[in-house]
Residue frames relative to the residue before (quaternion, step in Angstrom):
aa qw qx qy qz dx dy dz
M 1.0000 0.0000 0.0000 0.0000 0.00 0.00 0.00
L 0.7233 0.4310 -0.2667 0.4689 3.58 0.70 -1.01
Y 0.6334 0.5554 -0.3371 0.4204 3.56 0.98 -0.83
N 0.7510 0.3749 -0.2000 0.5054 3.57 0.95 -0.88
D 0.3404 -0.7766 0.4691 0.2469 3.56 1.31 -0.08
I 0.3892 0.6840 -0.5117 0.3447 3.55 0.82 1.03
S 0.4194 -0.6996 0.5091 0.2747 3.57 -0.91 0.81
W 0.6460 -0.5357 0.3784 0.3905 3.55 -1.23 0.52
Q 0.6435 0.5459 -0.3267 0.4256 3.58 1.03 -0.75
L 0.7107 0.4461 -0.2565 0.4796 3.60 1.18 -0.50
L 0.3563 0.7401 -0.4963 0.2811 3.59 1.27 0.20
P 0.4174 -0.7314 0.4718 0.2611 3.63 -0.61 1.06
P 0.4482 -0.7043 0.4804 0.2687 3.61 -0.78 0.98
E 0.5493 0.6327 -0.3896 0.3823 3.60 1.21 -0.47
L 0.5759 0.5942 -0.3826 0.4111 3.60 1.18 -0.40
G 0.4115 -0.7597 0.4283 0.2647 3.58 1.23 -0.38
F 0.5057 0.6620 -0.4168 0.3637 3.60 1.21 0.38
G 0.5786 -0.5414 0.3969 0.4632 3.59 1.21 -0.09
S 0.7200 -0.4134 0.3098 0.4635 3.54 -1.26 -0.18
G 0.6637 -0.4943 0.3818 0.4117 3.54 -1.28 0.31
Q 0.6364 0.5370 -0.3202 0.4517 3.57 1.01 -0.84
T 0.6366 0.5239 -0.3195 0.4671 3.59 1.02 -0.82
C 0.6610 0.4987 -0.3069 0.4692 3.60 0.90 -0.89
W 0.6411 0.5296 -0.3223 0.4524 3.58 0.94 -0.86
R 0.6648 0.4976 -0.2987 0.4703 3.58 0.94 -0.91
R 0.6495 0.5209 -0.3182 0.4534 3.60 0.93 -0.90
L 0.6659 0.4934 -0.3116 0.4647 3.59 0.86 -0.90
G 0.6281 0.5338 -0.3299 0.4601 3.59 1.06 -0.72
R 0.6647 0.4952 -0.2977 0.4736 3.56 0.97 -0.86
W 0.6434 0.5119 -0.3212 0.4700 3.58 0.99 -0.83
H 0.6351 0.5258 -0.3276 0.4614 3.58 0.99 -0.78
E 0.6692 0.4953 -0.2948 0.4690 3.59 0.90 -0.93
A 0.6859 0.4765 -0.2787 0.4742 3.60 1.05 -0.72
G 0.4985 -0.6850 0.4116 0.3358 3.62 1.25 -0.11
V 0.2865 0.7902 -0.5020 0.2034 3.59 1.23 0.35
F 0.7080 0.4746 -0.2857 0.4381 3.60 0.81 -0.95
D 0.6233 0.5255 -0.3389 0.4696 3.60 1.05 -0.69
Q 0.6624 0.5016 -0.2950 0.4718 3.56 0.98 -0.89
L 0.6431 0.5201 -0.3139 0.4662 3.57 0.99 -0.86
H 0.6405 0.5261 -0.3137 0.4632 3.57 1.01 -0.86
R 0.6621 0.5060 -0.3030 0.4624 3.60 0.92 -0.90
L 0.6616 0.5056 -0.3054 0.4620 3.59 0.95 -0.89
L 0.6491 0.5174 -0.3140 0.4608 3.57 0.95 -0.86
L 0.6582 0.4959 -0.3103 0.4739 3.61 0.94 -0.88
A 0.6436 0.5278 -0.3231 0.4503 3.59 0.97 -0.84
E 0.6753 0.4884 -0.2937 0.4682 3.58 0.92 -0.89
L 0.6594 0.4942 -0.3099 0.4742 3.59 0.94 -0.83
H 0.6400 0.5187 -0.3235 0.4655 3.59 1.01 -0.80
A 0.6611 0.5101 -0.3045 0.4582 3.59 0.91 -0.91
A 0.7027 0.4423 -0.2619 0.4920 3.59 1.08 -0.69
G 0.4640 -0.6963 0.4353 0.3323 3.60 1.28 -0.04
E 0.4638 0.7142 -0.4070 0.3304 3.55 1.21 0.51
L 0.6104 0.5434 -0.3633 0.4474 3.60 1.25 0.09
D 0.1674 -0.7595 0.6222 0.0894 3.57 -0.95 0.93
W 0.1962 -0.8326 0.5095 0.0930 3.56 0.06 1.31
S 0.5389 0.6127 -0.4189 0.3984 3.63 1.17 -0.22
R 0.7229 0.3885 -0.2326 0.5218 3.58 1.25 -0.36
A 0.3931 0.7337 -0.4677 0.2974 3.58 1.25 0.34
C 0.0785 -0.7757 0.6245 0.0462 3.53 -1.21 0.53
V 0.3204 -0.7495 0.5519 0.1760 3.55 -1.07 0.74
D 0.0835 -0.7846 0.6141 0.0194 3.56 -0.87 0.97
A 0.1195 -0.8216 0.5564 0.0327 3.56 -0.55 1.16
S 0.3077 0.7865 -0.4949 0.2043 3.59 1.14 0.39
H 0.6714 0.4970 -0.3016 0.4596 3.61 1.18 -0.38
I 0.5631 0.6006 -0.3858 0.4164 3.58 1.28 -0.07
R 0.5016 -0.6835 0.4528 0.2759 3.53 -0.88 1.02
A 0.5358 -0.6178 0.4713 0.3302 3.55 -1.13 0.68
K 0.5482 -0.6196 0.4502 0.3359 3.56 -1.13 0.66
K 0.5369 -0.5994 0.4820 0.3466 3.52 -1.16 0.65
G 0.7509 0.3610 -0.2845 0.4743 3.53 -1.06 0.77
A 0.4595 0.6657 -0.4644 0.3605 3.57 1.26 0.00
K 0.5840 -0.5893 0.4237 0.3634 3.54 -1.12 0.65
A 0.4409 -0.6784 0.5232 0.2676 3.54 -1.02 0.86
P 0.5481 -0.6118 0.4371 0.3663 3.59 -1.03 0.63
V 0.5864 -0.5770 0.4343 0.3667 3.55 -1.17 0.60
R 0.4371 -0.6996 0.5009 0.2617 3.55 -0.87 0.92
R 0.2164 -0.7914 0.5647 0.0890 3.55 -0.80 1.03
R 0.5272 -0.6183 0.4806 0.3298 3.53 -1.13 0.63
S 0.4785 -0.6898 0.4681 0.2757 3.55 -0.89 0.94
T 0.2447 -0.7535 0.5919 0.1485 3.54 -1.10 0.77
A 0.4119 0.7190 -0.4602 0.3186 3.57 1.31 0.16
G 0.5510 -0.6169 0.4523 0.3335 3.54 -1.11 0.64
R 0.2517 -0.7569 0.5829 0.1550 3.55 -1.16 0.54
R 0.5690 -0.5842 0.4538 0.3593 3.50 -1.22 0.52
A 0.5015 -0.6534 0.4785 0.3043 3.54 -1.02 0.80
V 0.4920 -0.6404 0.5060 0.3029 3.54 -1.12 0.73
S 0.4718 -0.6756 0.4862 0.2908 3.55 -0.92 0.91
T 0.2334 -0.7871 0.5570 0.1259 3.58 -0.89 0.90
I 0.5172 0.6460 -0.4163 0.3767 3.54 1.25 0.12
């Protein structure tokens, strides 16, 4: 979904996964249940056991880690969104 930049509402029904809303809810439930973390751990364990991991090329990405409390808030930017016209009546 993210790779192709398609919204959930535009998910083709021909794929047989149900509506976009159904898929979105299922993925949310799987995430809350830890399915993806467990799947990731199992995959790494299997690859490691098979000698298929090259740790010399590993990289750490902390983009999913929450910012520390007390961090400076980002500077507030002026909105570029359109505004409703003032009524002249």
